PLY file of the C-alpha trace (Angstrom):
ply
format ascii 1.0
element vertex 505
property float x
property float y
property float z
element edge 504
property int vertex1
property int vertex2
end_header
148.96 139.62 70.69
152.79 140.10 70.80
154.84 141.86 73.69
155.13 145.64 73.65
157.85 146.66 71.52
161.24 147.69 73.12
161.40 150.92 71.46
158.06 151.96 73.00
158.25 153.88 76.45
157.37 151.98 79.88
156.72 154.20 82.55
156.99 153.26 86.36
154.74 155.41 88.59
156.50 155.45 92.33
159.74 155.07 92.89
160.19 152.97 96.28
161.86 149.89 96.38
159.51 147.94 93.81
159.29 150.83 91.57
162.99 151.07 91.01
163.18 147.28 90.69
160.52 147.37 88.20
162.43 150.25 86.30
165.69 148.55 86.27
163.80 145.47 84.57
162.31 147.31 81.96
165.14 149.25 81.31
167.83 146.09 81.01
165.31 144.58 78.91
165.68 147.39 76.11
162.84 149.84 76.57
163.14 153.49 77.59
161.60 154.22 80.87
160.26 157.11 82.47
160.25 157.36 86.41
157.76 159.87 88.12
157.00 160.22 91.76
154.34 162.72 92.84
157.03 164.26 95.69
159.26 166.68 94.21
162.87 165.45 93.05
161.93 161.57 93.91
161.84 160.54 90.71
165.31 162.13 89.93
166.93 160.21 93.12
165.12 157.17 91.97
166.90 157.28 88.49
170.44 157.78 90.14
169.92 155.00 92.40
168.56 152.57 89.30
172.00 153.92 87.58
174.03 153.12 90.88
172.48 149.51 90.74
173.40 149.14 86.75
177.05 150.06 87.69
176.81 146.90 90.60
175.77 144.55 88.00
178.74 145.92 85.79
181.30 145.65 88.63
180.18 142.12 88.98
180.56 141.09 85.37
176.51 140.52 84.75
176.20 143.49 82.53
178.30 145.24 79.99
179.48 148.60 80.42
178.33 149.75 76.87
175.16 148.16 77.93
174.83 150.41 81.23
175.47 153.42 79.31
172.77 152.99 76.78
170.20 151.97 79.65
171.37 155.05 81.52
170.48 157.54 78.28
167.00 155.72 77.93
166.17 156.35 81.78
164.47 159.65 81.93
162.88 161.24 85.22
159.48 162.59 84.59
158.77 165.88 86.88
154.96 165.84 85.77
152.31 162.87 84.96
151.58 164.76 81.55
155.46 163.76 80.57
154.20 159.77 80.56
152.01 160.86 77.55
153.78 158.54 74.88
154.00 155.16 77.43
152.88 152.12 75.70
152.63 150.72 79.51
152.34 152.32 82.81
152.79 150.54 85.82
152.19 151.86 89.24
154.14 151.06 92.42
152.30 153.50 94.67
150.94 153.53 98.58
148.79 150.46 98.84
145.12 152.68 99.46
142.71 152.15 97.09
141.40 155.89 96.57
145.01 156.55 95.89
145.59 154.40 93.26
142.28 154.87 91.64
142.78 158.53 91.52
146.04 158.05 89.93
144.51 155.74 87.13
141.98 158.42 86.53
144.77 161.11 86.15
146.76 158.67 83.81
143.76 157.82 81.50
143.08 161.34 80.37
146.71 161.35 79.58
147.64 158.34 77.90
146.64 156.77 74.26
143.73 154.32 74.44
145.91 151.59 73.71
148.52 152.25 76.42
148.24 149.23 78.69
147.67 150.23 82.50
149.11 148.23 85.21
149.28 147.93 89.11
151.75 146.36 91.08
149.12 145.87 94.09
149.76 142.47 96.08
146.65 142.98 98.54
143.86 145.05 96.57
141.32 144.10 94.05
142.53 144.85 90.63
138.84 144.90 89.54
138.37 147.58 92.11
141.28 149.93 91.09
140.11 149.59 87.64
136.40 149.90 88.03
135.92 153.55 87.54
138.34 153.65 84.46
136.76 154.85 81.02
138.60 151.96 79.55
139.00 149.29 82.17
139.50 146.57 79.56
143.24 147.41 79.20
143.97 147.78 83.00
145.45 144.39 84.24
147.54 143.76 87.53
151.28 142.88 87.02
152.31 141.51 90.34
156.55 141.39 90.56
157.89 140.18 93.93
160.69 141.82 95.53
163.31 142.37 94.77
161.90 142.57 91.24
165.31 142.51 89.29
166.03 139.36 91.06
162.84 136.85 91.58
161.49 135.35 87.90
157.81 135.47 89.21
155.31 137.83 87.95
151.62 137.22 88.48
149.88 138.58 85.50
146.13 139.39 86.95
142.91 140.00 84.71
140.47 142.19 87.15
136.68 141.64 86.09
136.57 143.56 83.12
140.05 143.35 81.82
140.38 142.02 78.18
142.17 138.89 77.14
144.33 140.79 74.86
145.30 143.07 77.28
146.12 140.24 80.01
147.87 137.98 77.17
150.03 141.37 76.01
151.12 141.90 79.61
151.96 138.13 80.01
154.10 138.08 76.91
156.08 141.84 77.78
156.79 140.10 81.09
158.01 137.00 79.12
159.97 139.26 77.16
161.80 140.72 79.85
162.98 137.49 80.92
160.45 136.67 83.59
158.36 133.47 84.18
154.61 134.92 84.26
151.88 133.14 85.79
148.33 134.16 84.98
145.36 134.25 87.43
142.10 135.94 87.90
141.32 138.38 90.58
141.11 136.62 93.39
142.10 137.86 97.65
146.05 136.99 97.26
146.07 135.97 93.89
148.30 132.74 93.58
150.80 132.90 95.81
149.53 134.74 98.97
146.06 132.91 98.71
147.71 129.57 98.77
150.56 130.13 101.13
148.12 130.93 103.86
148.16 127.43 105.15
152.05 126.96 105.28
152.22 129.86 108.03
148.62 128.82 109.83
149.13 125.56 110.17
152.40 125.95 112.05
150.91 128.59 114.07
147.76 126.47 115.11
150.37 123.83 116.33
152.47 126.25 118.34
148.89 127.51 119.82
148.23 123.97 121.12
151.78 124.04 122.79
152.70 120.37 121.49
155.96 121.72 120.08
157.78 125.45 119.71
158.60 127.54 117.05
162.23 126.35 116.48
160.92 122.80 116.59
158.28 123.22 114.03
160.78 125.10 111.65
163.22 122.78 111.87
160.67 119.99 111.37
159.04 121.65 108.05
162.81 122.22 106.42
164.52 119.17 107.44
161.42 116.88 106.94
159.12 118.65 104.79
161.96 120.39 102.52
160.71 123.81 102.76
163.60 126.32 102.39
162.88 127.95 105.49
160.34 127.42 108.35
157.21 129.62 108.82
158.60 131.15 112.15
161.68 132.45 110.70
159.79 133.31 107.50
157.66 135.56 108.79
160.39 137.00 111.15
162.14 137.93 107.93
159.10 139.29 105.96
157.97 141.34 109.10
155.07 140.26 111.61
152.94 142.92 110.90
153.20 142.66 106.77
152.66 139.05 107.22
149.63 139.09 109.53
147.97 142.02 107.54
148.16 140.21 104.12
146.57 136.90 106.00
143.99 139.43 107.83
143.46 140.78 104.14
142.74 137.60 102.50
140.54 136.36 105.43
138.12 139.45 105.37
138.09 139.52 101.87
136.92 135.54 101.98
134.18 137.25 104.28
135.98 135.74 107.45
136.21 132.15 106.03
137.33 129.56 108.33
140.07 128.37 105.68
142.12 131.59 106.08
141.62 132.42 110.04
144.44 134.49 111.45
146.66 133.49 114.39
145.86 135.05 117.67
149.60 134.07 118.94
150.77 136.16 115.77
148.09 138.79 116.61
149.55 139.26 120.03
153.14 138.99 118.53
152.40 142.22 116.37
150.26 144.17 119.39
153.49 143.57 121.30
155.66 145.58 118.74
157.62 142.16 117.81
157.58 142.70 114.38
160.81 140.39 113.32
164.28 141.06 112.19
163.44 144.78 111.51
162.35 145.22 115.38
165.00 143.02 116.64
162.90 140.61 117.76
159.93 138.41 116.75
159.29 134.63 117.31
163.01 134.93 117.87
165.36 137.61 119.36
167.81 138.92 116.95
169.66 141.23 119.70
173.45 141.12 119.30
174.62 138.20 120.83
171.31 136.49 121.08
171.53 132.56 120.51
169.07 131.00 118.34
166.96 128.58 120.21
167.18 124.99 118.62
164.97 122.40 117.84
164.18 119.96 120.34
166.03 116.59 119.60
165.64 113.44 121.28
168.96 111.88 122.65
170.32 108.51 121.17
168.34 105.61 121.73
168.84 101.74 120.95
167.79 100.72 117.58
165.45 97.55 117.36
166.93 94.61 115.89
164.03 93.82 114.05
160.37 95.02 112.87
157.35 93.77 111.10
155.96 95.77 107.84
152.32 95.64 107.82
150.74 95.90 104.44
151.31 99.25 102.09
152.87 102.13 103.98
151.44 104.46 101.26
153.41 107.47 101.13
155.98 106.13 103.33
156.72 103.06 101.30
160.55 103.96 101.00
160.90 103.21 104.76
160.86 99.63 104.34
163.77 99.23 102.11
165.86 102.00 104.12
165.03 99.84 107.43
166.62 96.87 105.66
169.40 98.75 104.65
169.93 99.75 108.03
170.82 96.45 109.15
167.54 95.79 110.57
165.79 92.81 109.86
162.40 93.23 108.43
159.47 90.96 107.86
156.63 91.42 105.94
152.84 90.84 106.47
149.98 91.81 104.30
147.47 93.24 106.45
147.52 96.63 107.86
149.49 99.92 106.94
151.87 100.19 109.79
155.37 99.09 111.20
155.24 96.92 114.10
157.74 97.40 117.31
159.30 95.04 118.91
157.42 95.49 122.06
153.99 95.42 120.11
153.42 98.90 119.54
152.61 100.10 116.34
154.08 102.93 114.17
152.26 104.41 111.97
152.53 107.45 109.05
150.06 110.31 110.71
146.58 110.24 109.36
144.87 113.32 111.12
143.82 110.99 114.19
145.36 111.61 117.75
147.16 109.00 119.34
145.50 109.24 122.49
142.10 108.00 120.74
143.94 104.31 120.38
143.73 101.53 123.74
146.76 100.21 122.00
150.14 101.48 121.72
150.73 103.63 118.61
153.24 106.11 117.60
152.62 108.37 114.63
155.60 109.82 112.75
155.15 112.58 110.18
155.29 113.09 106.25
158.34 113.78 104.62
158.86 115.10 101.15
161.54 112.41 100.45
161.93 110.04 103.60
165.74 108.97 101.94
166.87 112.75 101.90
164.93 114.00 105.23
167.17 114.76 107.94
164.58 115.02 110.76
161.45 113.25 111.65
158.59 114.55 114.11
157.02 111.70 116.30
154.09 112.01 118.29
152.58 109.60 121.28
149.71 109.46 123.56
150.46 111.82 126.60
148.51 108.95 128.17
150.92 106.66 129.96
148.16 103.76 129.95
147.54 103.96 126.26
151.30 103.98 125.47
152.94 100.74 125.85
156.58 100.77 127.74
159.30 101.77 125.49
157.56 102.23 122.42
158.46 105.94 121.99
162.21 104.79 122.62
161.87 101.95 119.87
160.46 104.64 117.26
163.27 107.00 118.48
165.96 104.32 117.74
164.46 103.18 114.49
164.65 106.60 112.91
167.86 107.16 114.50
169.42 104.01 112.72
168.13 105.68 109.49
170.24 108.70 109.95
167.48 111.06 111.23
167.50 113.55 114.12
163.98 112.93 115.79
161.84 115.56 117.30
159.12 114.26 119.62
155.87 116.43 120.35
152.94 116.45 121.60
149.90 114.62 120.62
148.69 116.76 118.00
146.30 115.42 115.19
147.77 115.53 111.55
151.18 116.55 113.35
153.34 119.04 111.20
154.14 118.55 107.72
151.33 116.33 107.05
148.34 118.56 107.71
150.70 121.50 106.05
150.64 119.86 103.00
147.38 118.43 102.92
145.89 121.91 103.47
148.27 123.71 100.58
146.87 120.95 98.33
143.45 121.35 98.99
143.53 125.33 98.85
145.54 124.80 95.64
142.63 122.49 94.14
139.74 125.02 95.12
141.76 127.67 93.31
141.71 125.55 90.11
138.36 124.59 90.55
137.18 128.14 90.85
139.05 129.28 87.83
141.67 131.63 89.61
144.54 129.81 87.76
145.52 126.55 86.13
147.19 123.86 88.13
150.34 124.39 86.18
150.60 127.93 86.81
149.85 127.38 90.53
152.85 125.07 91.12
155.08 127.23 89.24
154.19 130.01 91.23
154.42 128.10 94.61
157.99 127.04 93.36
159.23 130.59 92.28
157.23 132.70 94.19
157.93 130.99 97.74
160.38 128.60 96.80
158.44 125.68 98.19
160.21 122.37 97.21
157.34 121.23 95.01
154.13 122.63 93.54
151.07 121.67 95.85
149.27 120.25 93.24
152.34 118.10 91.98
152.88 116.90 95.60
149.20 116.04 96.28
149.35 113.86 93.09
152.67 111.99 94.53
150.43 111.40 97.79
147.22 110.69 96.04
144.31 112.60 97.09
142.68 109.82 99.12
145.51 110.26 101.45
144.90 113.94 101.30
141.15 113.51 102.03
141.67 110.94 104.68
143.96 113.63 106.56
141.89 116.26 106.18
138.51 114.52 106.79
139.88 113.47 109.92
141.35 116.58 111.07
137.64 118.37 110.14
136.17 115.57 112.75
138.36 116.77 115.39
137.97 120.19 114.43
134.76 120.76 113.06
134.88 124.42 112.00
134.85 123.80 108.36
138.39 124.94 108.16
139.72 121.56 107.35
136.68 120.07 105.54
138.10 119.02 101.82
136.81 120.96 99.09
134.69 119.45 96.41
137.46 119.20 93.91
139.67 117.13 96.45
136.96 114.82 97.13
135.92 114.39 93.46
139.63 113.87 92.60
140.07 111.09 95.69
136.96 109.49 94.55
138.01 109.22 90.95
141.51 107.73 92.27
139.95 105.05 94.44
137.66 103.74 91.47
140.71 103.73 88.96
142.46 101.60 91.38
139.46 99.25 92.10
139.49 99.32 88.40
0 1
1 2
2 3
3 4
4 5
5 6
6 7
7 8
8 9
9 10
10 11
11 12
12 13
13 14
14 15
15 16
16 17
17 18
18 19
19 20
20 21
21 22
22 23
23 24
24 25
25 26
26 27
27 28
28 29
29 30
30 31
31 32
32 33
33 34
34 35
35 36
36 37
37 38
38 39
39 40
40 41
41 42
42 43
43 44
44 45
45 46
46 47
47 48
48 49
49 50
50 51
51 52
52 53
53 54
54 55
55 56
56 57
57 58
58 59
59 60
60 61
61 62
62 63
63 64
64 65
65 66
66 67
67 68
68 69
69 70
70 71
71 72
72 73
73 74
74 75
75 76
76 77
77 78
78 79
79 80
80 81
81 82
82 83
83 84
84 85
85 86
86 87
87 88
88 89
89 90
90 91
91 92
92 93
93 94
94 95
95 96
96 97
97 98
98 99
99 100
100 101
101 102
102 103
103 104
104 105
105 106
106 107
107 108
108 109
109 110
110 111
111 112
112 113
113 114
114 115
115 116
116 117
117 118
118 119
119 120
120 121
121 122
122 123
123 124
124 125
125 126
126 127
127 128
128 129
129 130
130 131
131 132
132 133
133 134
134 135
135 136
136 137
137 138
138 139
139 140
140 141
141 142
142 143
143 144
144 145
145 146
146 147
147 148
148 149
149 150
150 151
151 152
152 153
153 154
154 155
155 156
156 157
157 158
158 159
159 160
160 161
161 162
162 163
163 164
164 165
165 166
166 167
167 168
168 169
169 170
170 171
171 172
172 173
173 174
174 175
175 176
176 177
177 178
178 179
179 180
180 181
181 182
182 183
183 184
184 185
185 186
186 187
187 188
188 189
189 190
190 191
191 192
192 193
193 194
194 195
195 196
196 197
197 198
198 199
199 200
200 201
201 202
202 203
203 204
204 205
205 206
206 207
207 208
208 209
209 210
210 211
211 212
212 213
213 214
214 215
215 216
216 217
217 218
218 219
219 220
220 221
221 222
222 223
223 224
224 225
225 226
226 227
227 228
228 229
229 230
230 231
231 232
232 233
233 234
234 235
235 236
236 237
237 238
238 239
239 240
240 241
241 242
242 243
243 244
244 245
245 246
246 247
247 248
248 249
249 250
250 251
251 252
252 253
253 254
254 255
255 256
256 257
257 258
258 259
259 260
260 261
261 262
262 263
263 264
264 265
265 266
266 267
267 268
268 269
269 270
270 271
271 272
272 273
273 274
274 275
275 276
276 277
277 278
278 279
279 280
280 281
281 282
282 283
283 284
284 285
285 286
286 287
287 288
288 289
289 290
290 291
291 292
292 293
293 294
294 295
295 296
296 297
297 298
298 299
299 300
300 301
301 302
302 303
303 304
304 305
305 306
306 307
307 308
308 309
309 310
310 311
311 312
312 313
313 314
314 315
315 316
316 317
317 318
318 319
319 320
320 321
321 322
322 323
323 324
324 325
325 326
326 327
327 328
328 329
329 330
330 331
331 332
332 333
333 334
334 335
335 336
336 337
337 338
338 339
339 340
340 341
341 342
342 343
343 344
344 345
345 346
346 347
347 348
348 349
349 350
350 351
351 352
352 353
353 354
354 355
355 356
356 357
357 358
358 359
359 360
360 361
361 362
362 363
363 364
364 365
365 366
366 367
367 368
368 369
369 370
370 371
371 372
372 373
373 374
374 375
375 376
376 377
377 378
378 379
379 380
380 381
381 382
382 383
383 384
384 385
385 386
386 387
387 388
388 389
389 390
390 391
391 392
392 393
393 394
394 395
395 396
396 397
397 398
398 399
399 400
400 401
401 402
402 403
403 404
404 405
405 406
406 407
407 408
408 409
409 410
410 411
411 412
412 413
413 414
414 415
415 416
416 417
417 418
418 419
419 420
420 421
421 422
422 423
423 424
424 425
425 426
426 427
427 428
428 429
429 430
430 431
431 432
432 433
433 434
434 435
435 436
436 437
437 438
438 439
439 440
440 441
441 442
442 443
443 444
444 445
445 446
446 447
447 448
448 449
449 450
450 451
451 452
452 453
453 454
454 455
455 456
456 457
457 458
458 459
459 460
460 461
461 462
462 463
463 464
464 465
465 466
466 467
467 468
468 469
469 470
470 471
471 472
472 473
473 474
474 475
475 476
476 477
477 478
478 479
479 480
480 481
481 482
482 483
483 484
484 485
485 486
486 487
487 488
488 489
489 490
490 491
491 492
492 493
493 494
494 495
495 496
496 497
497 498
498 499
499 500
500 501
501 502
502 503
503 504
């Protein structure tokens, strides 16, 4: 099945920001486009707005004046729904209310031909439910663009329970012909991006709720150590706390209140207080004029140890051994264990999901990094019980990482710390989606890189870290928070078991 021919009309119903953006995409791709809105005069206003966007593209040298003129000639506002009768594709971008969307598509089905592809841009409602009452539900599909549609490449092509394979393929090929990067998925709460992304917010909020680190520090660790473009606190302030919390609650309720997707009470209180983020002037952070953004907690300079002992294999943190030597610190190697022994006798370990207070001997945990060489910040934690932390252990650990050129954030003793628990949960939720046939591993990784700018796809990251490590972290977290939230899914456990069998050979 090929893409819809560019000579065929694409209709867009709904003329808000998303509707205008989708219309612009189809228009620039070469289609005749009809815009319709139930509010009188709104379609004509939207057509003028799209034309103004095309003018700006010409001014920026991104579109030739002749192409703009041709596109404008192909853009026609429709006063009545019946004017969409010749459309080969109708994309809906109206109010996120199920009855309203069902009523619209019921009316459209009486107007357009049976071979017309019907699509919804919904981000939160069930594609199956919207198309469930249609006479020909097989031609109904989700086409979820990301805002702003003309700029962001990702499009989720969502198959409802009754969607025919030919319809999904045609929608996929059409989005691809428009210069987008489509990914395919089944109709699941949150589709790919909004389902897989929940732990990115949830784990940060959980750490904050335990009062072991402040929002600015958590954001900084996830950016500067985890490699994420933005931290979850600043990102949800940008998205809107009310919007982000509503998506989280919708996914949670759609999964029958699964502990995997439990919303944050702290975020709920933020929404209830009216602090919705940048748009309200205050969210996790203040955006009032002259307001100073809080700075992440950063340890003062500490002396670097002259020597350390690297015991065994440091796993995902193995690059640290060479980095320490390059920093001029003497390194001795011993085969047993998996830690860095500091001069005072304390052990420096990569976070493993356990808490530092559980160890009688001195132990300092350091967090996971996407790339230890490129990371500019590392988070550390140690037991808050002075009887269980060797004198000088934290200072030695801080000095060691500072000698490697890192800022150091010392946070409270929390299992899994920040980056490690976030990445482990992202990976596990992604594996579960693959196992349940939601989408392929490749499409999930593509969606998370393009849809939310993750530095690596969660499955790609998990393969690099090893599923045995992922399951060890999650298993330890599950022991300490026995709600089911951190229990590794069967797919992750199976992958971990397989990798261990391969290594043992």
